[in-house]
N, C-alpha and C positions, 0 to 999 in steps of 0.2 A: 617329246618323250621318245625314248628308245623303244623299238619294237621288241616285245618279249617273245619267247618261244611258245608258239601256239600250234598244236598239231590237230588236224581233223582227219577223219577217215572218210573215204569215198563211200557212198551208200552202196551196199552190196559187195564191197571189196575190202580186203584186208590191207591194202596198200595206203600209204600216206598220200595226202593231196599233192599238188604240184611241187611243193617244197619238201624235199626229203631231209632227213636228219643230216646227211652228208653235206648238202647244200647250205644248211643253216650253220653248221660247224665251220665250213670253209669261209662263209661270209664273215664270221666272227674272228677268224684268224688273219687279222690285218696287222700292220706294223704297230699300231697303237696297243693292241691287245698283247702282242708278243713282247713289246718293250715293258709294258706294265708288269707282266708275269715274270719276265726274265729279271727285271729289277727286284721284284719281290724275292725270288729264289736266291739271287746273289746277295741281297741284304740279309736274308736268314743265314746264309753261309758266313757272312761277315760277323754276324752276332755270335755264331758258333765259334769262329776263330777267336773272337774277343773273350768268350767264356773260357776257352782253353789257353788264353794268354799267348797266342801265336802272333807275335809282334815283329815287325810292322806290317805283315801281310794283311792283318785285319783292317788296317787303315786303308790300304789300297783297294781291298774288296768293297768295304763300306763306301769309300769315295765313289767308286764306279756305280754302285747301286743307287746312291743318293743323287748322283748326277743324272742317272736314268729317270728317277722319280721327278727330278726338277723338269726334265723335258716333258714328262707326262703332265705335270702341272701346267706347263705352257700350252700343251695341246688341249687340255681340258678347260683352260682358262679359269683354273681354280687358284686364286691368289694365296689363300691360306696354305695350300699344299706347296705351292711354288716358294713362298717365303721361308717356310720351315726347311725345305730341302736345300735351298740356296745357303741358308745360315749353317746347316749341318755340313754341307759340302765345304764351306769356308773353314769350318772348325777342323775337318779332316785334313784339308790342305795345310792349315797351320800346324797340325800335329806331324804331318809328313815333313814339312819344312824344318820343324824343330828337330826331328829325328836325324835328318841327313845333314843339316847345316850347323848344328851346334855340338 
């Protein structure tokens, strides 16, 4: 299991124990965390582009976000997440192919 944020105060002191908030945050800011949240933000931007019918930019943005989530699925070893993202990525590639080749 992943360690959760637990903070304790030293007796007689108002400072945190040996792990400060900054240390915990910096520990969480690894490549996996950044890829996960960057893919989420990019995917939300792609959904917004789709809702405003900004085509084909929406396909490219969603393609990048879903490819990022596919990598996260590989890192997490979550087959359900990986399969969904790979299928969606293939669908976006097909849409881009159709737009530019036909």
